[in-house]
Phi, psi and omega in degrees: 000139181280130176300150176290333183270017183291119187285138178235128171219149179276124178247139179240123181257139181280348176201156179302321179301321190283328182290316177303306181306321184293316179298320186286336173288351176267158179285164179297330188287323179294322177296319177291322174309314185296316180292323179297322183287317179295319171301316180291329173291319182279321192258337188090163187295316182301320182288331186277328184270350174295146175297152178283149180273133183248133187228130177242126180235124184252108183257171176241173183306330185294330183289331178297146183255126176267124177241104181299141184288340179288341191257042176290000000 
């Protein structure tokens, strides 16, 4: 969970390389905190706190599609 005292500031980067260097300078935990914060802002507290849905599908060999390597 993202702490309420986590400082937030808006950064504007002049290039994708500059943004990449910025995020690589952060620790893995800081990057995870940023992702959690952005998900919570986009989807809301209820969606982020809800359990993940688990889906299992069991297929048969007939469901597999055969693609010959020669017909690329």
